[in-house]
N, C-alpha and C positions, 0 to 999 in steps of 0.2 A: 504494499499500498505506499501511498503518496502523499505529500501534500496539496497535489495539486486537484487533487478529486475533493477537497478539506476534509478527508475522513485525520482523524486524530494522531497515529500512528505512522512517523516518516520514513522514509529509507534511510539507510546508514548516513547519507550523507544530510540528513533534513532531522532538524531538532524538533521531536514529537510533542513536546513543551510548550503550549501555546499560554494557558495563565494560569497560575496555579493558587488555592487559599491556603492559606497557614490554619492550620487548627492543632489547639493546644490540647493534650489528652492527658485524665486523669482528673482527680478533684472533682468524679463525679461522670465526667466526661467519656462514654467507652466508643469500644471502635464499631461496634450496634446503634449508638448514638449518631455515630456519624454517618452510617448505611442509611438511616431514614433519612437523612439530609440530602441525599445523593440526587434526586430529581430536581430541587433547590438548585443546588451548584449547577448541574447540566445546564438549566433555565436561565439562569445568569448567566452561562458564557465560559465556566470556569473548565480547564481540560484537567488538573490535576491536582488532588489532595496532597497537599504537604504536609507531613504530620511530623510532631513533636517526637522523639523516640521513645521508642514502643517497648523496646526490649525491658526484662525482667530487671525493676529494679528496687530499692529500699522501701519497705513498709510503710504506706502512708506516702511516699515520695508527689510532691507538689507537679514536678517537672518532666521527670526520669531520666536527668544527666547522672545522675547518683547511680549507673549500672551495677548489677550482680552478676547478670548471664547474659553473655552474649547471644544463646544460644536457644532461646526460648523467648515468645512476646508475654508480656506481662498478663498472670490470669486475671487481676482486677480489671483489664481495658479486654476481657475478653478469648485472651488465650489467641492462637493459631487459628482455631474456628471461627472465631468472629474477623481474624482481617480477610482470612476465604470469602466469609461473609460481603464484608464490605468490598472486597475486590470483584467479584461476581456482579454485585450492584455497578461499580463502576465501570466494567469492561460492557454491560447493558446498556450504557451509557453515552460508551466509545469515550470514555475517560480513564486516568491511569493515576498512578501514585507515588509518591516519591516522599521519602523518610529520610529523618535526621538520625545519623548514627556518630557515634562518641568513640571514636579510636585513641584518644587523648588519657583518660583517667576511668576509674572504676571506685564506686563506694568503698571504703574500708572502713568507716566509723560504724559501729554499729557489728549487727553480725548479718549472717547471711552470704560472704561471699567468699565462696569454698578455696578460691586458688590462693587468695590473701593468710584465709585461716592457716595454709598447708604450709604456706612460707613461715608463719608465725610460729606454726608447730616445728619444724623439721629445720630452721632456716636454711643456711646455704644447700644443705641435703636436698631442699625440697624441688621438685621439676618445674617450679614456678617459681623458683626465686632471681631468674631471669628475666620474669615479664614483669614485675617493677623495678624501677627504675631506684636501686638503692645501695646508698653506698655503705659497703659492707666495712669499710675500714678506717671509718673517720671518728673524730673525736677522742674522747679519753678510752687508754687500755682495756676497762671492763666493759666497756661497750661495744669493743669491737665484735664481728660476728652478730651483734644484737641489732633487732628493727626498735628505736628510738616510738616509743608510742604515747605521744602528748596528748592523753585523753582523759586524765586524772581532776574533778573536780577540786583537787587540795594537792598539796606537795605528797610525794610518794608515801614518808615516815607519818603524817599523819591521815591518811587512809588508810593505810594499815591497822594504823589504830584505833580509829574509829569503826571499823570492822565493815565498811565498806567494799575491801574487797573480800570475793569471796569463793572458795573451793565447790563446785558442783558438777553434778554428771547429769551429760544426756543419754537418756539410755535408748531412746533411737538408732544412735548412732553409735556408743559405749565413749564417747569423747571425753574426756574431763575438761573444766574452763576456768578460769578467776576470771569471775562477774564483776565486772563495775557500770552498775547502773544499767544504760543498754547495750553497754559493750559487752564484748568476751573475748576475754585474752585464751587460744588455745592450752592445754600442757601436752607438752612433746609425749607421744607414746610410747618413745623410748624409757619415761620414767616412770611409768606404769607399773611396771613390774615391782619396784621399792613403795608405792603406794600399795598395792592390793598385800604384799608380803605382810601388812600389818593389820588385815582382816582373814579370814578364816575362808581367802577366794578359792575355788577347786584349785588343785594342786597342778593339772593340765592346763589351765588358763595362766597360771603362774609361769608355768613353763614356757609357755608359748610367748608372753612378754618379756621374759629373758634371752630369746631368741634374736627379737627386736630390739632388743637395749644392744647388743652385741655388735648388729649389724648396723644401727643407728640411719637406716637409710629408710622410705616410706616405698615397701614393696607390696607384694601380693603376703606374703606371710603376716604384714601388718594389718591387712584387711579382716583378715583371717582372725585374726587375735582377737580384734575390734568388734569381728562379728558375735564371735565367744562371748566378748564382756557384754555387750546390747543384751544377749538372751539372758545370760543369768543376772543380770541388774534389772530384768525386768520379773525375774522368778520373788516370792518372800523373803527369800534367804538372800537373798542379793541387794535387795533393798536394804532387810536389815543391815547387812553388815554394810554398807555403802555409805547407809546414813550414820554407822558408827564411823565409818572413816571421817565423815565432814566434821562431825565432831571435834575429832583429834586437830582439825586445821580451821576449828572454829576461832578467828579471830577476836574473839571477846575473851579469852583467858590467854595468860602470858604464852603456854606452853604452844597452845593454835596458835597464835603471831608468829612464832619462832620458826614453829614448822611450816607456816605457808609463806615468810621471807624467805625461808632456804629453798624453797620448791622452786618459787617465784624466781629467784637469784640464776637457777639452774637453768632457767627458760632461753629460749632464743630471740627474747622479745624483752624491752625496759620499761616499764610503762611509770609513765614522770607526770606533775601537774602541767596540765592546756598551759598555761601562761608563756610556760617554758618554751614551748616550740619551736616560736621565729627564730630562738639562740641555739638550738641543738639536731632540729631532727633532720634524719639523716637518708632521707627518703623525699623522692622528688613529688611534689603536690600539684593540685590546679590552683593557680597562683596563690593565696596563702591557706586555702581551705583544708584544713588536714584532715574534712569527711572524705576528701578524693583525692587515690593515688594515682599518681601518673602511671603510662605502663608504656614499653620499649615495642613500642608499633614497628619500628625498622626492622627487627630481628623476625626473621621469613617466620619462626615457628608461633611465636606472639600473635602476629599477621595472620598464620593459617585459621590458627581459636579464636579469633577475635571476629572472623569476617569470614567462615566457613557458612555460616547461617544465614547471611546479607546475602551471600554470593548463592546460595541455595531458594532465598525468596525471587531472586531474578529471576533463574534459571527455570524454574516452576510457572512465572509471568505472575510472579504477586507485587513485585514493585518492578516500577521504569528506572528511577533515578535515585540518587543520593544526594543530601548535604550533609558536608563532614564538618564537624563543629571543630570550632579552633583550629583550622589548621597550622597558626604557627607555633600553636604547644609538640607539635609532631617534631622531632628532631630531626627527620628528613624530609620533607613536603613534597617531593620534586617526588624521589624513589617511591614514597608512598601511594600520591596520585597516579604514577607508571604504571604500578603493580596493580591497584584496586581498578584500572580501566582494562588493565592485561588480564584479571579474570574474569571482569565480565563478558570481555568479548569470548572467551574461550566457552562458555557455556551458553554462549547467545545461540549459536543454530540450536539448542534444545528450547527454547521458548516457544508458548503456543502460539501457533500463527497468527492469533488476533491480538496477540501482546506486541508486537512488532519485536526487531530486534538491537534496537536503540537503546544505550543507556547515556541517563544525563547524571554528570558529575556537578554539582555545585559548592563550592568552597568558603567557610566562613570567613572572613579577609578584612582586616580594614587595611586601606592603604593610603599611606603618605601622598604629601601633597604633588611629590615627583616621580610616587614610586607607580610600577605598572607592574599588573599581575605577572609571574612567568610563564612565557611562552610555553618551555618545556614541562609544564603542569599536564599538558594535555587535559583540561578541563573547559567544562562550559564557561566557565565566568565566576564573581563570586554570586553572593545574596545580594548583594542592593547596599550596602550604607555607603556605598563611594556616591552612585546615583541622591538617594535621602540626601546626601549633603547638596549635590548639585541644586536640585531641583528647589532646596529651601532656599540656598545660599539668592538664587536669580530672582525671588518672591519676596526677599527682602528692600529696603531701600537704604542704600549708600547715603544720603540724602540724612538723613535722622543722624548719622554717626557722630557727628561733633558734641550737639546737645548730648545723647547720651552718654560719652564720652565724660562729659561735665557734670553728670548727673551721678555715673559711676565716682568720680573724683569725689563728689560733694560725701558717698555713703561710705566710699573706702578709704579717704583720706587722703590718698597719692595716687589714685588711677593706675595700680599697677596692672603691666599689661599679661595676658594668661601667660606668657613664655616665664615669664621670672613667677609669676606662681605654681604655676609646674616644675617650673625649677628647684622651685624651695620644698617642694614637696615631694619630691625626689632624695633632696637631703633628708627627710624627716624618714621616707619610706624604706629606702636602702636599709638603715639601722634600725627600723621599727623591726619592719615585717620578712625582712629578707637576711638577716644577718644571718645563718645558716647555710644558706643558699651562696651569698657573696663569700664567705671562709671556706667554703668549697671550689669556689671558684679562684681565688686566690693559692691554695696548696694548687690546683692543675696547673695555673699560670706558672709559677716556682718550678716545680715540675718540669713543665715544657722549657723555660727557658734555659734551664743545667741539661736538659738532653740537646737543644741546640746548639748549644754553647761547646756541648763535647763532641757534635760532631763537625765541628766548625776547625776542632783543635784536637790534635793526636795526644799533647800532653794532658791532656783531661782534667786541666786545673783551671778553676775559675778567676775570671778577672772583672767582673761584673760586680760581684757582692751584693746580689740581689736580695735586702731582705724582706720580710714578711709585708711591715711597714713599708718599705716605700711604696710595694705591691701595690697594697691597699691603696695608699694615697694616690696614687695614679691611676689603678682602677674606680674609685671614687670619683676624681675629675670626668672620667671618657663617661662613667653612667649618667652624670648630670648631663651631659652635653649630646647624648644621644637619641636621638628625635624617634628613628622608625621604628617599630617592632621590635624588629631583630635583620640580622643579614642571615645568610645560607651556606656559609662558608663548611657548616660540618655535614650537607647534605651530600650526598654521595654521587651524585647524577653530575654531569658537565653542565656547568652555569654559566651565564652571563652573569658576570659580578662588578660591573662598571658601578650601579645604583650602589653596592652594599660598600664597594670601595670609596666611594663619594662622601657615604654617611660615616665611614668609620674614619675619613681624613678631616672631612668637617668636625668631629665629634674630638679629635685629637687638636684641630686647629682651634679650638674654641677651651679646650682645657690649659692649653697653655699657660694663661694669665691665670690661672687658680694653681699653677706648681712654681716650683723650684727649677731654676734654670739645671740644677743639678739633677733633675726627674727625666728632662726631656730626652736623653739618650736613652735609658727605660722606656718609657713614652713611647716611642718610636719602634722599636723593638718589640712592645706588645702587640702595636698595630699592624706590624710587619706581620707576625704571629697567628693573630685573629683574621689576617687575609689570606693564609694558604690556603692553596688551593688543593683539593686532592690528587689533581690528577699529578703533579708535583712530589705528592707520596709524602705527607709530612709525617712524621713522629706519632703514633700512637698516644703520646702525651699531648703533641699539641691538637690533634683531634679530639682529645678528653676534655682540652681549655673552651675549644672553642666550642661544645656543646655547651659546659655551663654556664658560659657566656651567653649564646644564642637564648638558652632556656632561661636567665634571668632577665634578659630586654625587655620582654614581650610582658611579664606579669607587671616589672615595673614601669611598662611606660603605661599599660591599663590602670593600676592601681592609683599612677600620678595623676595621668589626665581625667579618665571618666568617671574614675571613683572617689578624687579626691579634689582638684582643679576645677571639676565641672561646678561642684558646689562652692567654689570660693571666688571666681571668676562671673562675678552675676549682672553684667553690665544687660547684654538681655539673652535670657534663659532657651529660647528658641534657637540657637545657635548651638547651645551646649547640649548636642547629641554625638550619639556614638558614629566614627567616621568623620566628624568635621570640627574644624579649626574654628574656635569662639573668639579666636582673634578677629576672623575675617568675617563682619557685619554680612556682608554682599556681594556677589557677582555682578557680571553682566550679560547681558544678552548672547552677544558676541561666545563669551565663555562659557555658557551653556549647548550653543551649538558647539561648538570644538568639540565639549566634551563627549556629546551625542554622534559626532562624526566618526572620533577615535574608538569610540565602545564599537559605534558600526562596523568597521575595520578590524579589529582585533578579536572584539566576544560577542556577535550580534546574537546571543543566545545569552547572554547574563542574566542574571535575576535583577527588577527594579523593587524598591522596597520604599515605603515610604512611612509604611510601621513592623516593628517585630515586637518579639516578646521579648525582647533585652532594650527597646526603647528608653529613652530617658521620661519621655512624654508624646501621649498621642499625638498622629499626625494632624490633625485637628486644632488641639489644643496649642500645637507649635505653628499654624497658622493663625492664629488668632493674636497670640504675642507678637507675629513677624508685624503686624499691622501696627504697632506700637512704635516702628521706624519709620512711619510715613507720617506720624500725630507726636514726635519726641516734643517737644513742647510741652502740649496739652497733659501730656504724662507727666512730664518732670513737675509740672505743676500741681498733680492730684498728689504726688508723691510725696512733694517737699511738706505738703499739708499732712497728710496721714505721716509722717514722721515727724512731726512736734508733740503727738500724743503717747512719743514714747520716753518722753523728757523721764527719768526719773526709775525706772522701771529696769528690773534686771536682765531683762530677754524679752525679746532678742535684739542684738545691735543692730545697726543700719543695714548692713551688708546682708542681713539674715532676715531683715523687714524688705527690703528688695526685691530676697527671692520668693518671697511669701506672697509679695503683693502683685507680682507676676504670675505666682502661682493660682492665685484667687482667680484672677483673671480668666486665666485658659481653661478653669473647668466652671465658671460663674453660670448658674443655671439660666435661662429663659426665662423661666418660668418666675424669676425672682425669688425664690424659696432657698436662699443660701444656708440656710440652718442645716438644711440636709449635705452638707460637702463636711462637717464636724469630723465625720471618724474618716473618712477618705483622708484630707488633707493632715490630719493629726498623724494616721498613720504616716504618710508620707513626709513628714517637717519632721519626724522624729529620725529618721531616715536620713534625709537630707544633712540634718544637723552632724550626724554621726559620720557621716561619710567626708565632708567637708573638715571635718578635724579641728576645727579650729577653736572649738569651748567645750566640746565634746566627744567621744569617739565607740567604739564599741566594746573595746575593750575597758578601757574606764569611763562610765559616763559619768556626763555631770549631772547629777538629779534635780539639782536646784536652778539652773542657767535651762536645763529641757524643761522643766514645771514651768517658769518664767515663761519660756516661748510659748507653751501650750496654754497658757492660762490669756496670754495674748491675743491668740488667735481666737480662742473660745469668746473672747470679749470683741474681738472685731466681729464676730459671725450674729452676736447676740443684740436682737433688734432694740430692746431696753437700754441700755450701753453705745452702742455706734452708729445710730439713726442715722447722722451723717456722713460716715465713711460708707456704709451698705449705701445711703442713695448717690452718693458720688462712684461708687463701683459700678452700680449696676445702671448709673449713665453711662459711665465712661464705655460698658462693656456693648449696651444696648447699640451706640455710637459704632461702635467698630466693627460690630457682630456681621452687617452685609459683607463688609470688604472683608473679613477674615473667612467668611464662606464661599465669596469667588475665589479668594486665595486657596480654599480647599478642593474646589471645582476644579480650576488651573493647576493645581497639583494631582489633582484625579487625572485629568486630561492628558496631562504629559507625560505620566507614570503608563500609560494606557497606550500614547502615541508612537512614541520616542523607539529606538531601536533598543532590543532586552525584551524579558521575559516579563510580565507585570505579575509582582504577587501581593495578593489581598490579605489584609492579616485580619485573624476571624473576627468579625464585628464593624470591621469599617466598611464594609458595606452603607452604614448609617453613618453621621458624625461622630469622631471620636475623639473623645475629651478625657483620656485616658493619661495616670501615671506613667510612673515609673515602677516594677512589680512591686507586691504582687499586684499591683493594682491594675496593669495590662493586660490579668491572665487571668481575671471575673469571666463569671459560667456568660455566657452569649446568649440571648434572648432570641434564639433564630423562629421560632414563630410568627412575632413581630415583623423581623425581613422577609420572610413568605409572603405573605399578609398583603405587607406594604408593594410585593413586586406583582402580587398578582392584579392589582391595581390597574385598569385601564386607565392612562393618564398621559398627556404629553408634557414634554419638558419644562415648555414655558407655563403651563397648567401646575405642576408641581413646583414650579419655584414659589411658586402663591403661599405655598405650606414650606417654604424652606428648612422652617426649623425644626420639622420633623424627621430632616434626611434623607427624605425619598427621593429629592432632586436630585442626589450624588447615588442614589441606589441605580436610578433610572438611568445616570451617566454610564454607571460601571456596564448596568445589561449592555446598553447602545453599542457602547464601543465594543467590548467583548463578544457581541453577535455580530460587528462588523470583523473582527479579528478572526474568527472562527471563519466567514465565508472568503475570506482574504487573507490565509495564512500567510503564503508567500511575500503579501505586499509587506510584512510586518516583521518577516526573517529576513528577506533577500532585499525588500527594495531599499531606493536610495535613500538617501537624508540629504536635503538641500535649504539652507537657510536661506529665509526672504527676509531682505534687509524692509524696515517697518520704520516711517517716519515718527512713529510714535512710541516714546519709550514704555508706553503702558500698553505693547504688544511683544508675544513672542510668537513666532510665526515660523512652519518650515513645510517644504512639498515634500511628499514620498511618491517615488513612483518603481513599477516594477513591469515591465511589459505594457499592458496596453490600460491599467490600472494605476490609476494617482488618487493623491491623499494629501486635500489641505489643513493643515491647523491652527486654529489662530487661539492663542490662551492668552486671558490678560493678565496684568500683575499690577503694582499699585496701586490697589481698585478704588482705594477710601478719595482721592482727588475726583476719583470719575461719581462720587456722590452715588454707590447705589441703594437704592429704595427700599426701607423697612419691609414693607409689603411682597414685594415680586423681586428684588434684586435687579431690578433695570437701572441702569444708570439714567441721572440727570445729563451727563457731559460723555458723548461719542467721543471713543475714539478716533485718530487722524484716520484719512484712507491710507491705502496700502497698494504699490504698484509691485506688480505679479513677474516674473520672470517668463522668457519667452516658453519656454519649455511647459509652462502652463496649462492644462486644454480649455478650452472653451463653456466649457458648459459643466456645472458641477451639480451634486446633490446632497442636501445635508444629511448627516449621518444621524445627526443629534435631532434636527425638525425634517421629518421624512418628506413634509408635504413643502417646504422651502428649496426654490433652485436659485442658483447665483451662476448669472453670465457674467462673464469677462472677456477683456478685450486687451486693448496694449494699456486703456487707461485707467489710472488709480480707481480701487473701487473701496464701498463704505459697505464693512462687514455687518454692522452692528446697526440693524433697523429698529427705530424708536420703538418699545415696546416688547425687546426683548431681551433676554439674558446674554451678556457679554461673554457668550463661551461657545466656540464655534468646531466642526469638523464637517468638511465635504469630502467628497467623493467622486471620481469618476471612472466606472466601474469597463472593463475590458467587454 
């Protein structure tokens, strides 16, 4: 099948994905629930459901990224049976499924991860010891060969003395564990013999574990011995004796504590207080989350073990693509992506005929300003953060920058740039959250420098005398100024490293003023080491240093910018979004056209997103705040008046208050009942304050400051105490709301017509005024959306009821159905910017064979004076002159009855009485 006929599944050269809808499973939303919605998605024009992680995860998981088993579908979602029912429904509507996969990490906090527990039980003798990125010879000698477990709620000595560490036996498996609340730490079966001989255990059972103790490896004899222990433990005699054994290790008695402590000390793990995790952890985490342990997906046996099932799902036609979570968390992204595609291609011939044979691979990747997705990865593209930034920036008004800067200076006291704020955050976060990872890097670098020097000299003598302190001094400076997420020298594939080298050299250049001149030579040698190409056969020590560096830059960048600076630099928080630079308020129409042209050339099938499960605020919340850039003077006047009421309060300060006012505006209800916002904004406010880490944080919350902020929020939304504020915020919100709605419609129009595959985040068919997670993952009322979709209405009629969001839903439906009728126009069609004489317009022309599309999206619409009743502008944008390539006769996609005749003269698009959003087509 191919897309020429309008069918869903393309040939091996055509992308089968036309439009996706991201669904967040769990929290009561199952695969069967999604199955019931398939007809609605089909009617809307969606081609693929894009599912959050579906594999078995930790009990009660809210998101599915804390995976326990890569070989099964989460039972709470309905298991594989429910997955098959969903796919059957999708195939009946000629649709498909893309799933989110997590190759970076697994859940290690709590219970249920059999690989992790096997490692804890057997240490380096475990067959899974190399599945996790563990430094077995790190830190104090007494911890060599042990996995550090920073899960205790208090220091180990206190935990032992207080009795929160308890020895227990699992009768189903026969295994012994030391329990600590929801965590369980396995006891090595090699020690079971010494336990069992203290009670009247059967002689044959003791003999079996004697053999286990001798061999110290997890083999079939261990399985037989455990089976025998499990059977005995479930007999009355076994239960009685095991209860007696537990009493011998009861930490409430002095002798019991001593025995339990001795047993714990013999294990392959060392349990410690959670507050020490950042300083002594010896295994790689997902960022600073000790509940998620990194896996070594670059190792073939690990790749196969974690991907066999997803490959089989593709082979059986149950999935059509994957979204790879946090690609920069992998050691070798290029090798991984190539290997993944190759494995899919190997099984593609075995897929059912109706499923097609094309696999689509998307990667969650944040691209820097000068960064491009490596072509060597062989993927369809990113999941759309880059587009989210581009479309947001073009809908902001640069003219508001000066006034917003002045207001920011008034609130902050010094008008700090976001780059300076991020640098300060890096200075705090590197030693605060990643001290252990930094120490490991320094150790790797020292070994690599010595090894490199030894290769260059025959006498083996060091001439540089590099100390840990000197290397640390240099690397702290480099980390302060290294902006991208990472380099890719540790990847095993031949890559173009020009961007990597430029980033390293730029960081080195900016580091020099922070260093003594005596450190310059060391800096240069470290940069050269980190930039060693794999084809030049660098030493193993250099490769280890490169991996340690690249595994630290990504989490440091994310935690410093997105999870800290975004909550400190609050000039206009609509630009504080994942993948964006808050320092850039706006970009030109020309910049936007350039980005679309580049995407069509390099990644025409990349996802286009404007909302995700990770966004800081909803797509329409951002569009509301964006309008502030068009009326900055009025906004500044409001904020100044509101800030006067803060005098004498313990919190918030002016920076946090400015962030709060913008957030309230972004979610302000159209029905004038802001009291319903209290719980949502309250939860957001606490998270924002702690993420910002200015007055409070997650590790050591300042309850006094947080309480003062919450009191202020409650006061603002109390009609008895804040009638003036409520009236002013309502008036401002009502004035900008029509322009914000047009912003939202333009954003939607551009997402659905520019090069790429539009992704619709669940529920965003209507206005999306969500906040950061968990607010953006709330249940969606799909029944309301289905009912609105069934309404027979035209676009301009829907605009008269724009506050309910139906106009956005209708726009999405019309455009997605257009994409379904003309798939090749959108996947292969040209993209030609059309110069507009009016700065309020974004115009472009797309052409494929004899089919043409003309798109006109308004921007900076507040000055057009849109009517609050129907979004119709009081002022019309200037006419546009068309290129000669444009056809002379057009039919409106949005208003089917309307036709536009054009020749060589300029044409006025927006007729009086029409909403200023246009999309015309000439069909072949």
